[in-house]
DRENDRENKE-67054 format. One record per residue: residue in one letter; x, y, z of N, C-alpha, C in turn. Coordinates in steps of 0.001 Angstrom, whole numbers, plus 500000, padded with zeros to 6 digits. Atoms other than C-alpha are relative to their C-alpha. Layout:
N
AXYZXYZXYZ...
% end
This chain:
434
M500216499428501316148837125407900957499024499180499169S500944500834500749146697122507899727498549500256500402R501369499722499579143643123818901585499361501050499086P500666499040500908141015125732899572500089501436500487G500013498635499480141143128752901873501363500604500197F498649499487499791144878129315901634500123501459499583L499861498637500498144597132494899555499270501011500863L500763499084499157142071133967901974500517500044501430S499438500018498649144158133176905063501131501003500113A498888499068499779146997135140906563501335499433499544W498726500622500316149654132670905427500683500579498768P499274499384501130150330134198901975500688501300500395W499422498720499618150933137592903544501092499837501059R498894500308499085153027136063906304501234499558499207S498887500382500865155150134514903549500632501235499369V499479498768500567155450137931901886500801500772501047G499270499312498935156452139485905220501319499331500322Y498753500727499721159033136734905786501048500298498943L499042499770501071160637137253902378500444501460499947L499624498587500015160528141055902497500927500341501162S499117499738498862162011141178905998501353499345499798G498727500629500309164675138732904785500836500835499051A499272499143500928165578141048901920500597501204500726L499491498845499249165894144029904266501126499587500946A498952500462499087167868142052906849501263499610499248G498836500375500792170139140728904096500816501195499578V499272498789500368171014144236902937500804500520501190V499304499537498795171873145256906511501184499078500330A498922500950499708173920142073907024501158500165499027L498946499829500998175813142619903762500832501253500283V499279498765499691176697146212904668500857499828501251G499247500206498761177742145204908191501203499110499815I498880500922500214179915142299907037501105500673499199L498990499320500797181652144360904366500734501058500826T499377498967499173182272147190906842500992499393500982L499110500635499027183733144896909500501202499361499320A498893500667500681185823142964906977501026501009499488V499069499013500549187307146039905305500727500733501129A499374499264498908187902147976908530500927499108500819G499163500909499221189219144969910421501254499598499266G498811500358500760191543143929907601500985501138499873A499110498852500151192905147438907165500710500347501292L499431499611498711193496147995910871500644498832500749A499449501172499300194721144463911714501490500148500255L498557499853499828198357145509911279500346500773501262V499740499231498777198075147912914216499180499466501173L500733500727498957196007145426916269498651500626500348V501290499396499711193064147820916368498882499247499291G501018500707500754191274145755913763499664498623500520L500286501345499479191434142492915741498635499907500668P501363500074499448188316143296917813498923500047498919L500981499958501087186525144126914554499899498639499308L500041501341500590187507140749913112499292499005500917V500745500848499050186229139069916293498499500272499869L501416499669500214182947140934915819499488499411498701L500399500616501258182876139714912234499725498509500185A500207501426499746183275136130913433498722499743500798L501188500173499165180465136634915952498744500595499372S501189499414500624178152138419913523498953498952499670G500953501070500284176625135072912655499089499700501165V500838500257498821175353134720916227498806500946500008V501083499013500016173324137937915892499032499709498866V500864500266501147172028137132912411499186498725500213A500716501251499765171131133565913416498880500181501019R501068499743499028169184134810916424498828500714499332L501058499310500735167245137191914159499267499042499071E500627500955500911166624134395911666499085499031500737R500868500894499230165252132103914373498711500712500406R501217499240499687162825134873915338499130500176498755R500780499817501222161796135493911738499306498722499569L500623501278500370161048131805911295498591499856500569R501335500110499404158014132253913536498906500503499078L501003499519500944156282134024910639499414498867499168V500461501059500899156048130837908575500180498604500572D499713501316499431157118128007910883499594500023501466A500492500009498622155212127205914059500935499259500947D499089500780499155157966124862915307501318500755500118P498801499173499908160788127063916664501277499171499994V498672500624499980164470126250916217500668500350501317P499353499686498710166164125932919635501378500598499797D498675499382500033169265127942920363501051498922500280P499027501073499787172242125558919922501147500387500918H498873499564499178174589127636922091499801499593501448R500058500365498594175442126537925600500394501202500859A499686498909499081175723128789928618501473499944500390P498586500010499585179279129866929535500158499436501398A499741500593498689180866128098932481500191501059501079A499779498917499037181641131456934130499353501267499464T500573498730500395180333134982934058501085500912499427G499051499052500554181937137847932192500115499895498493L499877499938501451182665138889928627501026499008499469R498955500901500491185837136826928314499515498556499939A500529501372500002184114133575929286498988499818498871W501006500088501067181273134325926858500684499913498641L499293500028501278183677135061923982500721498671499791T499281501274500119185764131961924690499050498865499669T500977501050500257182700129751924770499467500068498584R500577499852501340181243131167921561501001499654498910L499007500239501048184476131009919582500405498536499914K499662501420500021184989127345920512498859499121499509E501165500794500392181500126240919466499936499843498483Q500219500228501418180841124668916082498804500799499495A501198499273500417177452126381916030500318501432499597T499629498622500340179115129823915944500530500094498580W499418499954501345181080129052912784498989499547498959R501060500368500942178128127331911167499052501176499761E500849498824500157176046130449911818500700501092499192L499265499042500826178801132605910314499920499607498529G500142500460501382178704130468907176498615500294499448Y501364499674500447174933130874906992499872501495499748T500088498545500171175326134641907425500628500438498693L499364499662501269177740134844904494499137499578498815L500905500456501057175375132783902348498770500898499906F501189499154499942172437134906903458500271501378499402A499687498651500473174168138225902764500417500015498537G499504499994501364175644137154899435499043499451498968L500820500679500997172953135020897793498511499957500338L501400500295499694169726134384899683499109501231499925W500905498850500004168387137898900153499749500550498597P500365499576501357168741138861896442498941499106499361V501023500910500519166728135748895561498637500346500590D501268499605499363164070136758898092499433501253499343A500470498742500571163874140267896687499525499815498566L500381500203501396163736139079893074498663499275499882V501243500760500086160976136546893675498817500844500463V501096499136499551158875139042895647499657501024498928T500249499006501055159279141583892864499225499392498840V500651500627501150158286139162890101498612499474500365A501252500675499659155541137290891961498959500932500596L500968499127499327153938140280893697499816501331499280L500131498665500579154693143632892068499434499951498585L500527500096501357154035142500888489498496499753499987P501459500162500004150521141110889193499258501194500591V500683498852499398149670144088891430499921501159499016S500030498911500978150642146577888714499003499709498880M500991500346501021148514144663886174498587500163500541T501332499858499403145567144587888555499591501466500108A500293498573499843145832148348888979499864500721498671A500088499343501314145566149011885210498769500894499869P501154499085500115141974150382885331500162501240500869L499817498846499119142871152609888290501005500973499407L499016499133500633145940153934886489499408500723498785M500614499388501174143888154574883342499035501110500394A500973498989499578141263156496885301500655501202500652T499360498888499279143735158652887251501136500604499205V498823499471500683147117159055885636499752500167498502G500207499948501452145986158300882070498821500824499568E501156499143500290142896160561882304498989499320499086G501006500754500735140741157797880823500392499639498599R499607500274501370142720157516877616500994498838499883E499000501059500092145643155172878373500586499728501382A499291500371498767147605153382881079501202499152499621K498786500776500251151131151980881130500161498953501092V499785501110499068151611148581882750501499499752500082L498562500157499758155103148388884293500824500855499054K499334499060500901155958151283881972500497499320498728Q499586500734501180156269148733879180498869499869498969W501128500201500901152805148082877763498975501109500208T501000498927499946150268150763876915498620499428499718V501390500435500142146564150039877396499176501232499648T500729498815500465144227152353875490498498499856500079T501461500184499924140758150837875947499648499422501357W500454500498498699138709150041879028499853498477500016P500064501474499954137952146415878059501381499358500149T498633500552499864141686145792877659500533500209501411A499529499726498645142383147457880992499398499024501010F500626500954499067139853145267882805500472498573499742G499453501328500294141145142190880987501371499811500615V498678500063499363144670143008882146499864499877501515A500211500080498554143310143485885687499608498584500424V500386501381499673141661140056885668501204499067499886L498786500818500135144858138496884343500957500243501159G499139499701498850146745140315887100499538499300501264L500509500720498822144431138813889743500366498526499942L499627501415500142145064135326888352501497499805500273L498563500103499749148790135942888284500349500272501461L499764499752498572148588137326891845499750498750500827A500272501248499277147003134079893046501125498999499800V498881500907500267149692132080891315501258500473500722G498824499460499335152357134415892699499983499773501502L500079500245498564151074134038896251500338498548500339Y499606501391499799151377130265895935501517499840499836A498550500081500206154887130698894552500760500579501186L499355499413498826155791132988897456499898499075501205G500140500962498907154417130418899903500995498857499884V499023501073500218156563127711898316501411500477500321L498651499485499738159670129897898414500215500251501489A499849499746498566159039130970902008500185498691500765G499824501295499349158653127337903035501374499407499748A498663500517500319161832126370901212501080500765500751R499026499186499264163732129280902756500008499645501482A500078500368498587162478128354906224500628498636500231G499383501320499854163492124734905672501506500056499904L498548499852500116166964125766904523500588500643501251T499522499348498777167352128082907516500028499024501163R500040500995498916166287125318909894501110498975499822L498963501008500251168671122870908223501381500514500364L498669499463499773171659125192908494500231500479501419L499832499435498659170998126619911947499685499026501121A500323500964498947169716123557913818501238499176500339S498871500826499549172056121246915769500142498781499117R499717501221500751173721118421913878499898498790500913E500097501232499207173236114813914960501338499643500616G498682500338499474177000114367915385500524500998500990E499538498957499080177316117561917404499191499916501283P500773500105498762176347117286921077499097501204500189D500928498915499725173271119286921879500420500730501274A499558499192498858173881122111924330499367499506501295R500660500479498776171334120712926768500631498707500500V499344501252499601173005117298926718501343500288500651V498704499637499423176396118878927361499824500578501395E500226499388498693175039120971930200499522498959501012L500458501063499105173268117905931646501163499158500486S498826500786499601176529115945931625500849500763501001R499191499205499076178368118800933302499326500131501357S500689499876498714175694119271935943500030498680500755R499916501305499343175730115531936625501365499796500637A498648500107499433179499115635937108500146500894501230R499929499115498833179116118617939445499261499401501186L500744500633498908176501116734941469500799498859500621V499171501095499465178804113719941782501109500556500877D498934499399499204181659115933942982499470500560501314A500582499445498781179383117704945448499594498892500968F500395501127499156178065114369946723501207499395500711E498809500571499393181561113006947293500616500957501018A499490499024499034182653116234948985499176499982501281E500857500055498816179665116001951304500253498730500804R499656501241499293180505112384952129501279500163500803R498740499802499282184044113371953034499825500943501184R500242499078498888182766116242955170499320499274501159I500694500745498946180400113951957074500958499044500698E499019500928499400183164111370957561500967500747500905R499055499233499200185545114053958820499355500505501293D500681499497498801182957115525961209499759498874501007L500216501122499073182113112105962635501320499534500611H498711500485499494185768111125962927500591500961501032D499377499024499107186910114357964572499081500461501124G500940499528498991183754115040966558499425498889500855A500724501006499217181438112224967644500908498860500432Q499137501119499622184123109526967589500921500389501148Q499107499579498919186497111536969780499250500123501320R500799499908498767183725112209972257499697498617500561L500246501356499525182879108509972413501264499376500577V498737500512499448186547107660972929500237500566501395A499831499381498680186708110155975798499009499416501000L501006500588499103183463108763977256500401498588500407T499586501365499685184782105200977027501153499991501013M498883499917499059188013106163978790499519500434501383T500509499534498706186095108034981503499261498889500730L500730501114499379183786105079982113500957498907500451G499027501012499584186775102743982190500709500388501290L499352499553498765188515104858984844499048499932501181A500986500062498920185309105137986843499744498557500423R500224501414499690184862101387986612501137499452500877L498870500463499192188355100836988026499935500539501425D500024499380498681187759103224990936498784499598500828A501236500318499271184266101975991824500175498725500826P499944501225499177183971099462994714499068498937499415P500889501071500488182449096074993929498575500221500490G501389499826499632178697096174993894499168500367498781P500891499656501123175712097286991789500525501154499166L499486498873500748177377100570990847501092499565499039A498934500496500871180431098788989480499435499205498826D500621500772501086178172096456987483499383500933498955Q500599499040500932176303099392985977501074500728499188L498909499340500726179571101146985093500622499057498970A499458500970500955180871097970983453499078499856498791K500948500101501102177682097696981423500049501248499106A499910498754500773177888101362980388501295500055499204H498723500016500707181557100908979504499942499103498765D500140500914501135180740097931977266499107500604498912E500904499371500977177838099817975600500711501127499250A499254498927500653180089102790974918501011499432499008G499067500637500921182682100465973389499306499475498758S500761500483501157180029098876971178499571501154499094A500393498825500790178745102292970081501185500559499231L498804499509500682182321103345969265500353499097498824A499702500916501100182849100218967167499019500187498848E500990499770501054179576100795965290500237501319499282L499729498712500632180483104418964690501195499901499062R498843500179500885183849103383963281499613499265498724E500489500700501191182110100956960929499206500944499103L500787499028500774179735103735959894500912500970499266I499046499083500642182626106114959204500714499300498858Q499334500763501046184371103393957240499106499847498778G500931500147501114181237102917955128499716501285499265I500272498714500654180732106620954443501138500372499067H498827499693500821184231107342953181501237499584500802P498882500498499192187161105290954476501205500916499931Q498830499130499938190171107261955603501154499463499181V498903500595500763192529104808953927499858500339498524L500207499617501395190947105672950578500445501436499768A499610498605500155191455109395951113501511500176500124D498576499810499737195038108969952363500902499256499014Y499080500857500747196491106130950294499485499566498629G500487500311501323194244105652947280499252498689499909L500907501121500256192245102869945690500619498653500351T499390501316499772194722099998945919500026499650501475A499957500257498559195228100323949665498600499819500570A501366500125499487191488100785950247499401498652499628V500509501312500411190618097663948224500669498892500813A499309500991499169193279095687950128499425499973501408D500601499939498670191762096901953401498619499359500004A501323500623500094188257095899952259500119498486499878A499793501446500118189567092462951260500419499392501324D499555500503498717191231092080954639498841499870500990R501144500056499080187917092777956386498879499091499504S501037500857500552185914090425954161499947498664500734A500161501305499343184482087241955694500485498863499114V499518501002500951185475085333952543501446500335499641P498620499702500397189225084989951768500054500622498601V499956499230501255190070087454948987501456500211499601D498704499673500593193142087685946752499843501283499200V500054498708500677193868091185945436501221500146499110D498924499692500935195934091949942349499556501233499209L500465498739500563195316095607941564501187500923499788S498872499146500345197772097911939801499482501341499505V500400498642500359197012101645939778501203500912500226P498764499218499862200034103898939084499755501419500488G500238498661499463198964106815941263498567500177500446R501340499660499550195799108586942333499126500338498801L500987499710501030192668108837940200499064501095500494D501019499044499588189778111261940256499286499475501241R500572500420498714188236111210943732498656499309499835A501310500625500203184749110391942455500146498594499435V499770501332500565186079107449940408500536499060501061E499470500851498930188093106131943351498903499570500964A501069500330499060185072106326945631499020498998499394A500945500914500640182747104649943132500599498609499835A499353501300500166185263101884942372500123499270501333Y499870500626498681185857101248946071498672499428500474F501288500486499506182173100974946919499432498886499123V500382501134500839181579098700943921500660498730500511V499299501178499476184235096345945275499405499572501333C500573500348498693182809096522948801498637499338499858E501328500586500179179265095832947603500103498617499369A499822501312500623180472092980945394500478498966501013L499528500941498976182376091379948291498902499693501016A501118500263499091179331091805950544499018499023499376N500883500948500677177200090006947930500606498605499957V499334501309499980179790087245947730499797499326501350D500148500563498650179570086787951491498557499580500278K501394500257499645175760086904951653499335498956499109H500833500754500937174576085120948535500712498886499239S499362500918500947177260083134946721500362498652500601G499494501229499398178392080526949227501398499654499535A498666500225500545181887080981947809500997499725501111G498922500242499062185014079713949502501163500946499792R498894499097500293187284082237947858499554501008498937A500300498953500976187104085488945887501304500646499560E498813499370500562189507087526943799499618501365499428V500159498654500565189796091222942919501230500294499162R498906499719500917191888092039939867499679501282499232G500242498828500832192366095090937690501200500905499919G498931499033500151194421098105936838499552501142499109H500263498833500827194625101336934908500897499961498772A499244500006501242195657101406931267499188500701498920R500602499319501148194938103558928185498770500823500384G501059499095499596192774105998930094498764499342500573R501164500694499431190468103412931676500441499201501221L499801500823498812190243101774935084499116498762499878L500719501267500105189252098103934956500073499278501334L500087500795498771188088096117937995499189498748499724E500715501269500115187042092463938118499934499348501376V500211500721498743185576090692941137499443498629499640R500365501370500362185397086910940765499878499157501272D500109500939498875184203084214943177499672498616499461D500245501385500409183891080419943053498720499456500603G501258500411499382180359080351944440499056499308499046R501003500758500726177144078848943192499485500726498759G500442499261501179176467081598940626498511500310500035G501420499697500112173021082548939375499614501367500514A500322498650499522173250086183940473499107500709498992D500980499304500836170373088290939137499915501449500461A500009498581499637170535092084939038498617500483500410S501363499572499674166730092329939289499477499388501291A500466500684498795166562090234942467500288500779501270G499782499175498811167462093084944799501317499762500681S498695500275499392171123092147945323500880501237500065G499214498777499972172286095746945022500722500294498706L499291499792501252173628095334941489499405501144499184T500628498888500724171099097809940075500541501331500497G499428498779499441172338100489942446501441500200499585L498621499895500458175919099683941495500062500483498557A500016499587501405175101100025937800499654501473499867D500354498578500048173464103397938432501178500866500427R498868499212499516176458104633940380501126500022498974V498954500065501014178858103482937668499625500847498784S500420499272501198176790105013934836500089501506500185V499888498565499758176862108438936500501365500518499567L498638499621500375180616108506935813500362499480498614D499813500494501367180157107188932229500721498659499977G499394501319499961181366103772933325499034498922499552T500819501140500399180081100327932387500168498881501023L499991501132499081179197097330934543499389498806499290S500518501229500593178768093788933291500123498867501009L500057501114499040177912090592935165499848498697499243S500116501357500517178492086974934241499881499057501186S500228500872498840176989084511936701499114498823499601P500806501168500371175848081214935178499711499127501220P500280500914498887174185078686937504501149499008500191G498862500841499695176927076727939220501308500755500066G498827499145499911179389079617938950500985499769498875P499700498924499048181783081192938779499282501306499622T500589498685500228180511084772939077501110501014499761L499011498980500344182450087607937431499278501338499833L500510498630500112181621091268937969501111500869499426R498985499211500708183461093608935581499523501452499918V500334498575499996183532097403935891501118500761499298E499032499134500679185227100009933673499606501450500188F500200498559499866185628103740934276500961500719499058P499059499135500728187059106278931809500581501044500948C499372499064499060189573108277933849501490500083499692E498568499815500143193129109564933957500633500083501384V499255499900498749195802109449936639500232501476500300T499878498585499629195673112791938465501265500287500794E498780499835499209198662112238940786500894498797499748P499136501147500297201364109989939306500799499582501223G499216500549498894203249107746941675499613498567500227V500268501405499706203384104211942953499176499919501255T500869500164498850200509103385945221500444498813500826R499535501043499080201337101304948260499231498711499768G500638501290500179200644097633947669499691499676498564T500347500180501399200482097920943858500477498646499496G499661501259500644200372094578942120500379498886500935V499609501034499037200969092587945301498752499266500465P501159500730499516198473089805946065499870500149501510V500273499810498587196814090365949430499005498940500433E500911501018499492195188087618951474499935500110501511R500163499929498567193768087707954924500475498707500660D499470501140499267195543085409957370498987499602501084R500980500469499033193016083351959313500537498836500816S499400501144499317195466080994961000499756500049501496G500235499967498569194458082138964421499806501390500461
% end
């Protein structure tokens, strides 16, 4: 509006179109709201009016969508739709989603304000700022046609009887029209700003895209864990059983073969098959250990501690089963931490402590090694942090030079299957006496 060519551009008339369309839409909204409110209230006693009241509550969604489209007349930056997509298909899922959203009720409030106050203001300002100057500008034309050259009535209030007065009124009308167009531009901008303020997402309210991103991330984690379990099951029930059968067959053939080169080759094949079976079992254990699926996190952590090269004490208390994705992530964090202790710390002993309380799972892995662990040095801690963050967990590391090193992990989660997990709260230590 500060540019010299504003009056000659399309923006003043776009402002007029925005305000006029707002006045018309406001009248329609007012009639619709009153109709739904009266009919729904009258028929609510016989339950027929309940659907009408639901439509009244959802009327803001329709009006807000129209308002976001109308904003394009005066605002080049569109307002995104704050509604999220329903989790399922069908009318019931859509209604449930909409009625639970804060945006739906905020849009209903805007609709009531729009139908009761905003559109009359739009209509009044357009009438004063546009019709009055236009009628004054048309004074000479009215005098020449309707007044037959003798007189003209401006807004049916003032009578003009001379041509110089008529042209003077026309010039004044042009000046007032220019001022009115600026006033309409200001009002249209203010109305657009108010609409954007009331219909846009609040900072404290999660944006629909953020919510959907979080849900899709959770679905990906669940799908990933399901795929891991499927691969583990297929390897355990398929390839491992075939290797076991092959090992047994080679062992029997080795027993029946006479001494000689053939027996030596069978013995070598038998040993190779046994090694392949052991490696496959380690691979299955790394993909998704069966003890984790069957007995839960405490038993799986105790099993990992038992297989660790460094003596590990375990004091973990989990009163039941947790979400499968959380259990898997917590287990692999412990395994990776113990592997780092074995490879990099030079520790003589490690400890795994933790438990579940107040909706959070806490795990701590401590060792008495040399310390100085650095997440950026390729020790696998970056990958652990990424895996923990996917489940909205936190990972912290304290490893001063000289030790000790403490890895702390927290997951927000709830107990899904109450019960006492085997080995709960009992220190576990691997016996290396022989």
